C-alpha positions as CSV (number, residue, x, y, z in Angstrom):
1,M,-74.4,3.9,-63.7
2,T,-74.0,0.7,-61.8
3,L,-76.4,-0.2,-58.9
4,I,-73.4,0.1,-56.4
5,Q,-72.7,3.6,-57.6
6,A,-76.5,4.5,-57.2
7,I,-76.4,3.1,-53.6
8,L,-73.3,5.1,-52.7
9,L,-74.7,8.3,-54.1
10,G,-77.9,7.7,-52.0
11,G,-75.6,7.1,-49.0
12,C,-73.9,10.4,-49.5
13,Y,-77.2,12.1,-49.6
14,W,-78.4,10.3,-46.5
15,M,-75.3,11.3,-44.6
16,Y,-76.4,15.0,-45.1
17,V,-80.0,14.7,-44.3
18,N,-79.5,12.4,-41.2
19,E,-77.6,15.2,-39.6
20,I,-75.4,13.2,-37.3
21,G,-72.6,15.4,-36.3
22,S,-73.8,18.7,-37.6
23,G,-70.3,20.1,-37.1
24,F,-69.0,17.8,-39.7
25,N,-71.6,16.5,-42.1
26,Y,-72.8,19.9,-43.4
27,A,-69.4,20.8,-44.4
28,V,-68.7,17.5,-46.2
29,F,-72.0,16.5,-47.7
30,C,-74.3,19.6,-48.0
31,Y,-72.7,22.2,-50.2
32,P,-72.6,21.7,-54.0
33,S,-68.9,22.8,-54.1
34,T,-67.8,20.3,-51.5
35,A,-70.2,17.4,-51.9
36,C,-69.4,17.2,-55.6
37,L,-66.0,15.7,-54.8
38,W,-67.6,12.6,-53.4
39,Y,-70.0,12.3,-56.5
40,G,-66.9,12.5,-58.7
41,L,-65.1,9.8,-56.8
42,I,-68.1,7.5,-57.0
43,L,-68.8,8.1,-60.6
44,G,-65.2,8.1,-61.7
45,D,-65.0,11.7,-63.1
46,I,-63.7,14.2,-60.5
47,P,-63.0,17.1,-62.9
48,T,-66.5,17.1,-64.4
49,A,-68.1,16.7,-60.9
50,L,-66.1,19.7,-59.6
51,L,-67.2,21.7,-62.7
52,C,-70.8,20.9,-62.0
53,G,-70.6,21.5,-58.2
54,G,-68.8,24.9,-58.8
55,T,-71.2,26.0,-61.5
56,I,-74.3,25.1,-59.3
57,A,-72.9,26.4,-56.0
58,P,-73.4,30.2,-56.6
59,L,-77.1,29.8,-56.9
60,F,-77.3,28.5,-53.4
61,L,-74.8,30.7,-51.6
62,G,-77.6,32.9,-50.2
63,Y,-79.7,30.1,-48.8
64,A,-79.4,29.5,-45.0
65,A,-81.6,27.0,-43.3
66,V,-82.7,28.9,-40.2
67,G,-85.5,28.2,-37.8
68,A,-86.1,24.6,-39.0
69,I,-87.1,25.8,-42.4
70,V,-85.3,24.1,-45.5
71,S,-86.3,26.4,-48.4
72,T,-84.2,24.3,-50.9
73,D,-82.2,21.1,-50.7
74,K,-78.7,22.0,-51.8
75,A,-77.3,18.5,-51.7
76,A,-80.0,17.0,-54.0
77,A,-79.9,20.1,-56.3
78,C,-76.3,19.2,-57.0
79,L,-76.3,15.4,-56.9
80,I,-78.9,14.7,-59.6
81,P,-77.7,17.2,-62.1
82,T,-74.1,16.2,-61.6
83,A,-74.9,12.5,-62.1
84,A,-76.9,13.4,-65.3
85,V,-73.9,15.3,-66.7
86,I,-71.4,12.7,-65.9
87,C,-73.4,9.6,-66.8
88,F,-75.6,10.8,-69.7
89,K,-73.7,13.9,-71.0
90,M,-76.5,16.4,-70.1
91,D,-75.6,20.0,-71.1
92,L,-74.2,21.8,-68.0
93,N,-76.5,24.8,-68.4
94,V,-79.5,22.6,-68.6
95,A,-78.3,20.8,-65.5
96,L,-78.0,24.1,-63.8
97,A,-81.6,25.0,-64.6
98,L,-82.6,21.5,-63.4
99,S,-81.1,22.1,-60.0
100,V,-83.7,24.6,-59.1
101,P,-86.8,22.3,-59.2
102,V,-84.8,19.4,-57.8
103,G,-83.8,21.5,-54.8
104,L,-87.4,22.7,-54.2
105,L,-88.9,19.2,-54.7
106,F,-86.6,17.5,-52.2
107,S,-87.0,20.3,-49.6
108,Q,-90.6,19.1,-49.2
109,M,-89.2,15.8,-47.8
110,H,-87.7,17.7,-44.9
111,I,-91.2,18.8,-44.0
112,L,-92.3,15.1,-43.8
113,K,-89.1,14.3,-41.8
114,R,-89.8,16.8,-39.2
115,T,-93.5,16.0,-39.1
116,I,-92.7,12.3,-38.4
117,G,-90.4,13.6,-35.6
118,S,-93.4,14.0,-33.4
119,W,-93.7,10.2,-33.2
120,Y,-90.3,10.0,-31.6
121,I,-91.4,12.5,-29.0
122,R,-94.5,10.5,-28.1
123,R,-92.5,7.3,-27.7
124,A,-89.8,9.3,-25.6
125,E,-92.4,10.5,-23.2
126,K,-93.7,6.9,-22.6
127,I,-90.1,5.6,-22.1
128,I,-89.4,8.4,-19.5
129,E,-92.8,7.8,-17.7
130,K,-92.2,4.1,-17.6
131,D,-88.5,3.9,-16.8
132,C,-86.5,7.1,-17.0
133,T,-83.2,5.2,-16.2
134,N,-83.4,3.3,-19.5
135,G,-81.0,5.4,-21.5
136,K,-80.5,2.7,-24.1
137,K,-84.2,2.9,-25.1
138,L,-84.1,6.6,-25.3
139,F,-81.0,6.5,-27.6
140,I,-82.5,3.8,-29.9
141,N,-85.8,5.8,-30.1
142,G,-84.0,9.2,-30.6
143,I,-81.1,8.3,-32.8
144,V,-81.2,4.9,-34.2
145,L,-84.9,4.9,-35.2
146,P,-84.8,8.4,-36.9
147,S,-81.7,7.3,-38.9
148,L,-83.5,4.2,-40.1
149,V,-86.6,6.2,-41.1
150,K,-84.4,8.5,-43.1
151,V,-83.0,5.6,-45.0
152,L,-86.6,5.0,-46.3
153,L,-87.4,8.7,-46.8
154,F,-84.1,9.7,-48.5
155,W,-81.5,7.0,-49.2
156,V,-83.7,4.6,-51.0
157,P,-85.6,7.1,-53.1
158,M,-82.3,8.8,-54.2
159,T,-80.9,5.5,-55.1
160,L,-83.8,4.5,-57.2
161,I,-83.8,7.9,-59.0
162,C,-80.1,7.7,-59.9
163,Y,-80.3,4.1,-61.0
164,F,-83.6,4.0,-62.9
165,A,-84.8,7.5,-63.8
166,L,-81.6,9.5,-64.8
167,Q,-81.3,8.1,-68.3
168,T,-85.0,8.6,-69.2
169,F,-84.9,12.1,-67.8
170,S,-81.6,12.8,-69.8
171,D,-83.2,11.6,-72.9
172,V,-86.2,13.9,-72.4
173,M,-83.9,16.9,-71.8
174,D,-81.9,16.0,-75.0
175,K,-85.0,16.3,-77.2
176,I,-85.7,19.9,-76.1
177,P,-85.6,22.2,-79.2
178,S,-82.6,24.4,-79.7
179,W,-84.5,27.6,-79.0
180,L,-85.6,26.2,-75.6
181,Q,-82.0,25.1,-75.0
182,S,-81.0,28.7,-75.4
183,G,-83.6,29.7,-72.9
184,L,-82.4,27.1,-70.4
185,S,-78.8,28.4,-70.9
186,A,-79.9,31.9,-70.2
187,V,-81.4,30.5,-66.9
188,G,-77.9,29.1,-66.1
189,S,-76.4,32.7,-66.4
190,V,-79.2,34.5,-64.5
191,L,-79.9,32.2,-61.6
192,P,-76.6,32.7,-59.7
193,A,-77.8,36.4,-59.3
194,L,-80.6,34.9,-57.0
195,G,-78.0,33.6,-54.6
196,M,-76.1,36.9,-54.6
197,G,-79.3,38.9,-54.1
198,L,-80.3,36.7,-51.2
199,L,-76.9,37.2,-49.6
200,L,-77.2,41.0,-50.2
201,N,-80.6,41.1,-48.7
202,G,-79.6,39.1,-45.6
203,M,-76.4,41.1,-44.7
204,G,-78.3,43.9,-42.9
205,E,-77.7,47.6,-42.9
206,K,-78.5,49.5,-46.1
207,K,-75.8,52.1,-45.2
208,L,-73.2,49.5,-46.0
209,F,-74.5,49.1,-49.6
210,P,-71.7,51.2,-51.1
211,F,-69.2,48.5,-50.0
212,F,-71.0,46.0,-52.1
213,L,-70.7,48.3,-55.2
214,A,-67.0,48.9,-54.4
215,G,-66.3,45.2,-54.3
216,Y,-68.2,44.6,-57.4
217,F,-66.5,47.2,-59.7
218,L,-63.1,46.7,-58.2
219,A,-63.2,43.1,-59.0
220,L,-64.5,43.9,-62.5
221,F,-61.9,46.6,-63.3
222,T,-58.9,45.1,-61.8
223,G,-59.4,41.3,-62.3
224,L,-57.8,40.5,-58.9
225,N,-58.3,36.9,-57.7
226,S,-60.4,36.0,-54.7
227,I,-57.5,35.9,-52.3
228,A,-56.3,39.4,-53.1
229,M,-59.9,40.6,-52.8
230,I,-60.5,39.3,-49.3
231,M,-57.2,40.9,-48.2
232,I,-58.5,44.2,-49.4
233,A,-61.8,43.5,-47.8
234,L,-60.3,42.6,-44.5
235,F,-58.3,46.0,-44.5
236,I,-61.3,48.1,-45.5
237,A,-63.5,46.4,-42.9
238,W,-60.9,46.9,-40.2
239,L,-60.5,50.6,-41.3
240,Y,-64.2,51.2,-41.2
241,M,-64.7,49.5,-37.8
242,N,-61.9,51.7,-36.2
243,T,-62.8,55.1,-37.8
244,S,-66.6,55.2,-37.8
245,K,-68.4,56.4,-34.7
246,S,-70.6,54.0,-32.9
247,S,-74.1,55.0,-32.2
248,T,-74.2,53.0,-29.1
249,T,-72.0,53.0,-26.0
250,E,-70.1,49.9,-25.0
251,E,-71.5,48.3,-22.0
252,E,-69.2,46.3,-19.8
253,F,-70.7,43.4,-17.9
254,E,-70.2,43.7,-14.2
255,E,-70.6,40.6,-12.3
256,D,-72.8,40.9,-9.1
257,E,-70.9,40.2,-6.0
258,D,-74.1,39.1,-4.3
259,E,-75.6,35.9,-5.7
260,E,-78.9,34.4,-4.7
261,Y,-77.1,31.3,-3.7
262,V,-73.6,30.0,-3.2
263,R,-72.4,27.5,-5.8
264,A,-71.9,24.1,-4.3
265,E,-68.9,22.0,-5.3
266,P,-69.7,20.7,-8.7
267,I,-70.3,17.0,-9.4
268,L,-69.7,17.1,-13.2
269,K,-66.0,17.0,-14.3
270,K,-64.4,18.6,-17.3
271,K,-64.6,15.4,-19.3
272,D,-68.5,15.3,-18.6
273,I,-68.9,18.8,-20.0
274,V,-66.8,18.1,-23.2
275,C,-68.7,14.9,-23.8
276,A,-72.0,16.7,-23.3
277,Y,-71.0,19.1,-26.0
278,L,-69.9,16.4,-28.4
279,R,-73.3,14.6,-27.9
280,W,-75.0,18.0,-28.5
281,M,-72.9,18.5,-31.8
282,A,-73.6,14.9,-32.9
283,F,-77.3,14.5,-32.1
284,N,-79.0,18.0,-31.9
285,E,-80.8,17.6,-35.3
286,V,-81.2,13.9,-35.6
287,P,-84.6,13.5,-33.9
288,S,-85.8,17.0,-34.8
289,S,-89.4,17.8,-35.2
290,Y,-91.6,20.9,-35.7
291,E,-93.1,20.2,-32.3
292,R,-90.0,20.2,-30.2
293,H,-87.1,20.8,-32.8
294,M,-83.9,20.3,-30.9
295,G,-85.5,19.3,-27.7
296,Y,-84.8,15.6,-28.0
297,G,-81.2,16.6,-29.0
298,I,-80.8,18.5,-25.7
299,L,-82.0,15.4,-23.8
300,M,-79.5,13.2,-25.6
301,S,-76.7,15.7,-24.8
302,F,-77.6,15.9,-21.1
303,Y,-78.8,12.4,-20.3
304,P,-75.5,10.9,-19.0
305,C,-75.0,14.0,-16.9
306,L,-78.5,13.9,-15.5
307,K,-78.1,10.2,-14.5
308,K,-75.0,11.3,-12.6
309,L,-76.6,14.3,-11.0
310,Y,-79.8,12.5,-9.8
311,K,-78.2,9.1,-9.1
312,G,-80.7,7.2,-6.8
313,R,-83.4,9.9,-7.3
314,P,-85.6,8.5,-10.1
315,D,-88.5,11.0,-9.6
316,E,-86.2,14.0,-10.0
317,L,-84.4,12.3,-12.9
318,K,-87.8,11.9,-14.6
319,D,-88.7,15.5,-14.1
320,A,-85.3,16.6,-15.5
321,C,-85.7,14.3,-18.7
322,Q,-89.2,15.7,-19.2
323,R,-88.0,19.3,-18.7
324,H,-85.2,19.0,-21.3
325,L,-87.4,17.1,-23.9
326,S,-89.3,20.5,-24.3
327,Y,-89.1,22.8,-27.3
328,F,-85.6,24.2,-28.0
329,N,-84.3,25.9,-31.1
330,T,-81.0,27.8,-31.6
331,E,-77.9,27.9,-33.8
332,Q,-75.9,24.9,-32.8
333,F,-72.5,26.4,-32.2
334,W,-72.8,30.0,-30.9
335,G,-76.0,28.7,-29.3
336,A,-74.1,26.0,-27.5
337,C,-73.6,28.5,-24.7
338,V,-77.2,28.1,-23.8
339,P,-77.4,24.4,-23.2
340,G,-74.1,24.9,-21.3
341,A,-75.6,27.4,-19.0
342,A,-78.8,25.2,-18.5
343,L,-76.6,22.3,-17.6
344,A,-74.8,24.3,-14.9
345,M,-78.2,25.4,-13.5
346,E,-79.4,21.8,-13.6
347,E,-76.3,20.7,-11.6
348,Q,-76.8,23.4,-9.0
349,K,-80.5,22.5,-8.7
350,A,-79.4,18.9,-8.1
351,L,-77.0,20.1,-5.4
352,G,-79.9,21.8,-3.6
353,A,-79.6,25.4,-4.8
354,P,-82.9,27.4,-5.0
355,I,-83.4,26.9,-8.7
356,S,-86.7,25.6,-10.0
357,G,-87.3,23.7,-13.2
358,E,-89.4,26.5,-14.5
359,M,-86.4,28.9,-14.0
360,I,-84.1,26.6,-16.1
361,E,-86.8,26.5,-18.8
362,S,-87.2,30.2,-18.9
363,V,-83.5,30.6,-19.3
364,K,-83.3,28.3,-22.3
365,V,-86.4,29.9,-23.9
366,G,-85.2,33.5,-23.2
367,L,-81.7,32.9,-24.6
368,M,-82.1,30.6,-27.6
369,G,-83.5,33.4,-29.8
370,P,-80.7,36.0,-29.3
371,F,-78.0,33.4,-29.8
372,A,-79.8,31.9,-32.8
373,G,-79.6,35.4,-34.3
374,I,-75.9,35.8,-33.5
375,G,-74.9,32.3,-34.8
376,D,-77.0,32.4,-38.0
377,T,-75.7,35.8,-38.9
378,I,-72.1,35.3,-38.2
379,N,-71.7,31.7,-39.4
380,W,-74.3,31.1,-42.1
381,V,-75.1,34.5,-43.6
382,A,-71.7,36.4,-43.3
383,I,-68.8,33.9,-43.1
384,C,-69.9,30.7,-44.8
385,P,-70.8,32.2,-48.2
386,I,-67.4,34.1,-48.2
387,Y,-65.1,31.1,-47.7
388,L,-67.3,28.9,-50.0
389,G,-67.4,31.7,-52.7
390,I,-63.6,32.1,-52.6
391,F,-62.9,28.6,-53.6
392,I,-65.7,28.1,-56.2
393,P,-63.7,29.5,-59.1
394,Y,-60.9,27.0,-58.4
395,C,-63.4,24.2,-58.0
396,V,-64.7,25.0,-61.5
397,Q,-61.2,24.7,-62.7
398,G,-61.0,21.1,-61.3
399,H,-58.7,21.7,-58.3
400,I,-59.6,18.9,-55.8
401,W,-58.1,21.1,-52.9
402,A,-60.7,23.8,-53.6
403,A,-63.5,21.2,-52.6
404,I,-61.6,20.0,-49.5
405,A,-60.4,23.4,-48.1
406,P,-63.8,24.6,-47.2
407,M,-64.6,21.5,-45.4
408,F,-61.7,21.9,-43.0
409,I,-62.4,25.6,-42.6
410,E,-66.0,25.0,-41.5
411,I,-65.3,22.0,-39.3
412,I,-62.5,23.8,-37.5
413,M,-64.5,27.0,-37.2
414,V,-67.8,25.7,-35.9
415,N,-66.3,23.2,-33.5
416,T,-63.9,25.7,-32.1
417,E,-67.0,27.9,-31.4
418,G,-68.9,25.1,-29.8
419,L,-65.9,23.7,-27.8
420,L,-65.3,27.2,-26.3
421,L,-68.9,28.3,-25.8
422,F,-70.5,25.2,-24.3
423,P,-68.0,25.0,-21.4
424,F,-68.0,28.8,-21.1
425,G,-71.8,28.7,-20.7
426,Y,-71.4,25.9,-18.1
427,K,-68.7,27.9,-16.2
428,L,-70.7,31.2,-16.0
429,G,-74.2,29.7,-15.9
430,V,-76.8,32.1,-17.0
431,K,-74.4,35.0,-16.6
432,A,-72.5,33.7,-19.7
433,A,-75.3,35.1,-21.9
434,S,-75.3,38.5,-20.3
435,T,-71.5,38.7,-20.7
436,I,-71.7,38.1,-24.4
437,L,-74.8,39.9,-25.3
438,S,-74.0,43.1,-23.4
439,S,-70.4,43.4,-24.7
440,G,-69.7,46.4,-27.0
441,K,-67.1,44.4,-28.7
442,L,-69.8,42.2,-30.2
443,K,-71.4,45.2,-31.8
444,K,-68.0,46.1,-33.3
445,F,-67.6,42.7,-34.5
446,F,-70.9,42.7,-36.3
447,K,-69.9,46.0,-37.9
448,F,-66.7,44.5,-39.1
449,L,-68.6,41.4,-40.6
450,G,-71.1,43.7,-42.3
451,V,-68.4,45.6,-44.2
452,L,-66.5,42.5,-45.0
453,G,-69.6,40.6,-46.1
454,M,-70.9,43.4,-48.4
455,F,-67.5,43.9,-50.1
456,M,-67.0,40.2,-50.7
457,I,-70.5,39.7,-52.0
458,G,-69.8,42.4,-54.5
459,S,-66.5,40.8,-55.5
460,L,-68.0,37.3,-55.7
461,S,-71.0,38.7,-57.8
462,A,-68.5,40.1,-60.3
463,S,-67.0,36.7,-60.9
464,L,-69.9,34.3,-60.4
465,V,-72.9,36.2,-62.2
466,K,-72.4,36.5,-66.0
467,V,-75.5,37.9,-67.6
468,T,-74.8,39.0,-71.2
469,T,-76.7,39.7,-74.5
470,P,-75.8,38.3,-77.9
471,L,-77.8,41.0,-79.8
472,E,-75.8,42.7,-82.6
473,Y,-76.1,45.8,-84.6
474,V,-74.3,47.1,-87.7
475,T,-72.3,50.3,-87.8
476,S,-70.1,51.5,-90.7
477,G,-70.5,48.2,-92.3
478,N,-69.2,46.3,-89.3
479,V,-71.1,44.0,-87.0
480,Q,-70.8,44.9,-83.4
481,T,-72.4,43.4,-80.3
482,I,-74.5,45.3,-77.9
483,Q,-72.6,43.7,-75.1
484,S,-69.3,45.2,-76.2
485,L,-70.9,48.6,-76.3
486,I,-72.3,48.2,-72.8
487,D,-68.9,47.0,-71.5
488,S,-67.2,50.1,-73.0
489,F,-69.4,52.2,-70.7
490,V,-70.2,50.1,-67.5
491,P,-68.9,46.6,-67.5
492,G,-71.1,44.0,-65.9
493,I,-74.1,46.3,-65.7
494,L,-76.6,43.6,-66.8
495,S,-75.4,41.2,-64.1
496,L,-75.6,44.0,-61.5
497,L,-79.1,45.0,-62.6
498,V,-80.4,41.4,-62.1
499,I,-78.8,41.3,-58.7
500,L,-80.3,44.6,-57.7
501,F,-83.7,43.4,-59.0
502,V,-83.6,40.4,-56.7
503,Y,-82.5,42.7,-53.8
504,W,-85.3,45.1,-54.4
505,F,-87.9,42.3,-54.8
506,L,-86.9,40.8,-51.4
507,E,-86.8,44.1,-49.7
508,K,-90.3,45.0,-51.0
509,F,-92.0,41.6,-50.5
510,G,-89.9,39.9,-47.9
511,R,-87.7,36.9,-47.9
512,K,-90.7,34.6,-47.8
513,S,-91.3,35.6,-51.5
514,V,-88.0,34.1,-52.6
515,N,-89.9,31.4,-54.6
516,R,-91.8,34.1,-56.5
517,C,-88.7,35.9,-57.3
518,M,-87.1,32.6,-58.5
519,L,-90.1,32.0,-60.7
520,I,-89.9,35.5,-62.2
521,L,-86.2,34.9,-63.0
522,L,-86.8,31.4,-64.5
523,V,-89.7,32.5,-66.7
524,G,-88.0,35.8,-67.7
525,A,-84.7,34.1,-68.5
526,I,-86.3,31.3,-70.5
527,I,-88.3,33.9,-72.6
528,L,-85.5,36.3,-73.2
529,G,-83.0,33.5,-73.8
530,S,-85.4,31.8,-76.3
531,F,-85.7,35.0,-78.3
532,G,-81.9,35.5,-78.3
533,I,-82.0,38.5,-76.1
534,L,-80.0,37.0,-73.2
535,A,-77.1,34.5,-73.5
């Protein structure tokens, strides 16, 4: 590997962790099955990179970074093993086993990143106190400075690891004895079950569990491809949604005719609202911290609008800046409705409506949780794993389009949500949330997603989890494998049992115990694989 290649790989990783443009960079640089395309271009071996990314991806399908917690770093977990396979011919199964500790190790850097984020907050408070009209300083402190800090935290270390440490590491892995190699290969077949079990645990209602089994065994017995399976899943979900009885009655939102105040003629134009959303999408996570999380991102989104609203009123502008630097945390795209509503209230306050700063803050705090739950469930637990999983088998086969298609799907999906919901929130103000949250149609949509998600998790599990045993026995003078005997009764039962173990473990001990579950799978697979019980 050349130094230029190592620098470019580090740059790809920095593009993900810097989080400028969350409606773009996650889709392009985060997921193993999409980011692997860029690693292949840089290292000059796209087919092998796609094979690595597609093989590693199933392990991480069930991981969703919610609530500012990064349980594993999917980008690093793919980058380092892929580079080792391409540059130093590391065995693919060994690389898959390697992805687990790499992801866990680099996730700790995200803790440091958000801890340092409190420093930007302290600096921002001083800038606002001294001269709240100095937007340039706020931008440099909240966007440029964090980006440079992340160069030192992420880009430089990844470059150094790729250039100096990969060969030594690969040599060490090559010297592993054959029995341990077998154990690591078994890890490669078992660990994707963790991702599927996480998805299964996160999808929700237990009464929908039969749809998981239906998808699993239908995929096994028919051999239908992913496109055919999703067509069947869509029909079954639609059928279930329209035939099952709802336990709740639909509530239609009725707008109050009597308002506390009459909305004054708005100052902000349509262009201002769209630009506010684009800034929200671009900067919401860049200066994030555990102390305020997306608070600085809200301020960066609103600041040009606030200057326009409070032109010639520096004291009120200072109060507004301090108000929107406070803690805020929601899902970026469905949750875009909340800052849209807050901006509308801020505008009416500037126009003299009887709205206090505390009222605006209480609306943000009260609504960010429900919309985070909606967005995280729909986008990152239900939909994202499905469209990623559909293309993974084609990615393994070396099809470049299979890495590109999920990028476009996610970019179009999330930005359509944001571009619709941010202005919608602004247009209706605080009532936008009531309109969405009280709608019975939303409950039906969740039911549809639940059935669709469970069925597709079953289908994906059948194609992505391959736990088998090489054990043999002799009958009538012929050597038979136990696996063939098992398949004659219940095909795929070993894979299913591992997935169900993960599901049971997480149900019993909670999702916080995922690292314990991973450790059990790792140790168990290494032991059973080393003794030739699992393959």
